[in-house]
Structures are given as structure tokens and as C-alpha cells.
N, C-alpha and C positions, 0 to 999 in steps of 0.2 A: 647287301646292296639295296639301294633304293629301288623298290619294285614299282613298275607302272601301275597307276590306279585306273579303275574303270573310267572310261570317257563318258562324260555327261554333258559336255559343252561348257565353255567358260562363262556363260550367262547364268548357269545354275548356281544356286546358293543354298546353304543350309544354316540354320540358326546356330550360333556358338553354343557348345555344350561343355559343361565342366569348367574348371578354372582356365583363365586366360594363359596363353603361352608366354606372352610378353606384357608386362605392365610398366607404363611410364607414369610415375606418380609425382605430380607437382614439380616437374623438373624446370629449374632455372639454370642458365649457363651464362657466365660472365667471361669476358676476356679483356686484357689490359692493352691500352695503347700507350704512347709516350706521355699523353696528357691526362688520361682518365680511364676509369673502368667502364666498359660498355656491356650492357645486358643484351645477349643475343636472343634468348628465349625466357619467358616469364611464366612460371608455374603451369607448364603444359602437362596435361594428363590424358591418357587414353589406354585402351587395351587392344591387343592383337591376339586373335585366336588361331588355332591350327588351320593352315591352308588359306588364311586370309590373303587377299591381294590389297594391302593397305597402302594408300597413297597419301603422302604429305605434300599438299598443294599450297603454294603461296608465291607472292611476288619476291623479287630480289630484296634481301635484307630481313626476311621473316625468320631466319634461323633454321630453316628446314634441313639444310646440309649439315649444319652444326649439330642439330639434334640427331641426325642419322649417325654422325661420327661418335656421338656420345653413346648411342645404342651399341655401336661397334666396339666401344670400350677405349676409344682413342682420346676422348675428352671427358674428364669427370664432371658431373653436375656440381654447380655451386650450392644448390639446395634441391631437395627431392631425391628420388632414387629410381633406378631402372632395374626391373626384376625379370629374369628369364628362367622359366622352369622352376620357379620358387627360390632361385638364388640371385642375390644382388650382382649386377654387372659392375666389375671393378677394373677390368682390363680386357684387351682383345683376346679372342679365343676362336678355335676352329668351328665352334657352334654358330658363329656369325661371320659371314664372308661378304665383302663389299665389292661391287662392280662400279667403277668410276666412269666418268665420261671421257677422260683423257685417253688418247690412243697409245700413249707411251707407258701404260701400266703393265705392259708385257716386256720382260727382259729381252732386249734385242739379240743377244748372243745365243739364246735358246731357241730351238725349233718349236713349232706349234705343239707337238706332242710333249716335248720337255717342259714347256710352259704349263701345260695342264697337269703334268705329273709333279712338278716342283713343290707346290704347297702340301701335297699328300705326303711326299717324302720328308720335307722339312719339318712337318708337324708330327711325323711318325704315326700318321693315321692309317697308313697302308704299307705293305711290302712293295718292293719294286714291281713284282709281277702283278699284284692287285692294282697298283697305280697305273700300270700300262693298260690293264684291262678296262679300268674306269675311263682313262683317257680315250681309248678307242670307242667306248660306248658313247660318251658324251660328245666327242667330235663327230661321230655319226649322227647324233641327234640334232646337231646344229649344221649339218651338211658340209663338214670340212674334212672328212676322212681322206680325201685325195690330197689335202694340203698339210698332212701331219708332219712332213719332214721339211717344210719350208720355214723361213724365218719371218718375223713380223714385218720387216721392211718390204717384203714381197706381197703383202696383203693390202686390200682396200680398208678403209675405215670401218665399214660394216663387218668385214671378215674379222678384223681385230676384235671388235666387240663380241662377235660370236665366240671367239676363242676365250675371251674373258668370262663370258657366261658359262661356257663349257667347263672352264677351270673352277668356277664357283660351284656349279652343280656337282662336279666330281667330288668336292669336299663333303657333299651331303650335309649341309649345315642345318641347324634348327631354324635359322632365319636367313634368307637371302636379302641383302641390302643393296639397293641400286640407286646411285646418286646421279640423276639426270643422265642415264647411260646413252641416250639416243640424241642428246641435244646438239652434238656437233655433226650429226649426219644430215645429208640432204633429205628433202621431204619424202621422196619415194623410198629411199632406203629406210628411213625412220618408220614409215608405215609398215614395211615388210618386217622390220625387226619387232615391232609391236605384235604383229600377227604371229611371228615365230615364238615370241615369249609366251603368249597366251596358249599356243599349241603345246609348248613344253609344260606349262602349268596344268593343262588338261591331262597330260600323261602322268606327271609325277606329283602333282598337288603339293608343291613346296609352299612354305610360308614366305611371303614377299612383302617387304617394305620398300616403296618406290617413291623417290623424290622427283618432282617436276614443277615447273612454273607454267605449264600448258594445261589449260582447262580441258581442252579436247583430249589430250593424252591421258589426263587423270580419269576422265569418264570412260575412255576406251580400256585402259589397263586395270583400273581398280574395281573391286567390289565394295570397298569402303574408302571414303575420302575424308581426311582431316584438313580443314581449311584454316590456314594460319594468317593472321594479320601481322604486318611488319612493325619493327622499331618500338619495343622488342617483339619477338614472335609470341603471339598469344593464340590459343585455340579459339577460333571464331565460331566454328560449327563442325559437326560431323554429318556425313551424308552416306547413305546406303545407295550404291550405284550399280548393283549387280545386274540390273536389267539392261544396261547399255553395253556396247561393244562396237567392233568395227562395222557390224551390220547396221548400227544405229546412226552412223554418220550422215548428216544431212536431214535426218528425221525431225519432225516438228517438236516432239517431246525432248529430243536430244538438244536441239538448238535453244529451246525455251529454258531447259535446265542450265545449259552453259551460260546463258544471259543472266540468270538469277545468281549463279555462283559468282559471276563477274561482279554483280552488285554486292554480294556478301564480302568479296575480297576488297572492294574499294570504297564502298559507302560507309559513312559514319553510322554507328549503332543507333537505333531508335530508342525511345523511352522504354523503360522496363514495364513489366506486366502491371505494376501499380500506377503507372502514369497514363497519359492519354493514348488512344489507339494509334498504332503504328501507321504512318502515312504510306500510301502506295509507293512501291519501289524501295522502301526502306529494308534494312536487314531483317527485322522481325516480320515484316509483311511478306518478304520473299521466303523466309523460313516457313511461315504458315502455309504459303502457296505450295511450296515444295512438298510439305508433309501431306497435303491433300492428295498427292499422287499415290500414296500408299493404299493398300487394299482396305476395304471397309472393315473397321474393327481392329486393324493392325496398329501397332505403335508408330508414331512418326518416324520417318527415316532420316530426318534432319532435325537438329536442335541447335539453338545458339549455345555457345560455350557458357558454362556456369549454371545451366539448367541441370536437374537431376539426371543421372545416367538413364539410358533408355534401351529397350530391347529392339534391335534392328528388325524392321519389317522385311519379310521375304515374300 
């Protein structure tokens, strides 16, 4: 069973060591309409290491949810490949579990306990006794032990998402995939769910890939952020954001970083390194400004896509 890890606080970070757990290598994904073929993502590449909280951030149409589904094994890449633990991802598997934003992801005829147990039994990952034990453990961790025998229609939206998270964690996947899981919740519940998710990560140190269109949520939840531009989705930049969290909300550095990420998302790229100097407010100027927040002598913690890979500063 997944044992609790020592608590160090979710703003702590350690440099990736050894090979990456997940590698996304030049992934392009196309889909067909009645009229043409549309490219959702174009040659996106990044690495995710053990216990990363890796956020895919972008506006609508950048292909972030499509990319997450490809990592889950639901959609094959048109080109490139996705590698987990050294093996190419070719289909869904219990080593990757998805939490969606829709409240109807829980079979309504099953109780909360049965919902958490179901994938464990269906995938033959656990005996009925072990499945019941895991369900009890993770329902307790999300504060729903008293609701184990009720049905989903008796729960609020936030409680349904807690069940979905408990169900996913009970599978003890190599990677937990979350597709805008809090987008349909009210602001207060969303904030509480973010806090609870970080608390669960503090305890279990699972590897998380989290999709959002909210800059604030990306900075709060993630310790690394991949910024995607839309139509088709391309990797604009990568950001090390481990120093931020719920405690940072409203802070000067948090707000300044959020504004610069906004520019990276919506501004046109500036001239390359061989061209004229990047004007103030441009993508390259903002990337340079963000990198100056790193420690002296540390590698930049943000880079425009297309630059050589970098060691994340901590």
C-alpha cells in the first residue's frame, strides 16, 4: 500500500534525479471534422519526474485536455510518442488514472464505497477485502468516511470530486491525471479543494499532471508549469513555480508572475536571439524577467519553447 511520505510542505522541491518517469516526445495530435483534419497539438515535448505536480496551462483550444487524454492512452499521437517508466503508452492502463471535471463520472447506482472499490475490482488490482480497506483509507483522507454508504445524487459537487479523487488515489497509479477537476465548482469550494489536493500530495507524494486554464490555479497547484499556446497547441514555455502556493495569493511576486504568464499566453513571440532585443512586455522579455527571480548562479526556471532543455532551479 502507498505509505505516507514525510511531510515537508508542498512548497518544498527537489531537483529531478535519474530518468524521467514520463516523457512526452514531439507529440502532435490530429482529429478529423466533416471538412478537414485539425491539429490539436504540434510537437509538444516535456518530461515529468517522480512526485512532480506538473500543470498544463493554456487557453481554450490549446489541446491541453487532448494531450492529457493521449497520456492516459485514450487518443494515440499522430506523431511523436509518450513513454511511461521506459515503455511507450499505447492504451489506457491502471498506472494512469484520470479525474475529470464532470460530476457524472461516478456510476449513480453505486454507493460512494462501491465507486471507490469498483476500478480496483474491475482491473483485478486488489481482492475485495483489500479494495474495501483502500476505499476506507482514502475516503477517510478526503473526509467522506461518514458518507461511504450514500449514493452520488446525495452529494454536493465538491463531495463528488472528493470521491473521484479518493477512487483515483486508491488505484495507486504511477501518474494521477486531472482534467480541470475543480472548474465546475464555486470559488470557495474550489479553493478548499486545491488546499485538500496539496495536503494529499504532502502526505502521499504522488505524481500529478493537472490541466487548467486558470493562471492562479496553476501557480497554486503546480511546482512546474508548461505554458501552451493555442491553435494548434505548442509549448510556449516551462516554469518552475514551486515557491508559490495558497500562502502566496495576493503577494507582489505572485501577482507579477501571473501577469507575465498572461503575456506569455497571449502575446505574439518576439524576435529570436539573433534578432533585435526583445521589447518590454514581449514573450522573450517576460521570460528573461521571470528567470531573474531564480537564485544567483541557478539555471533559469523559465524558458521559451524551442530553447535547449534546462535544469529547473530550486
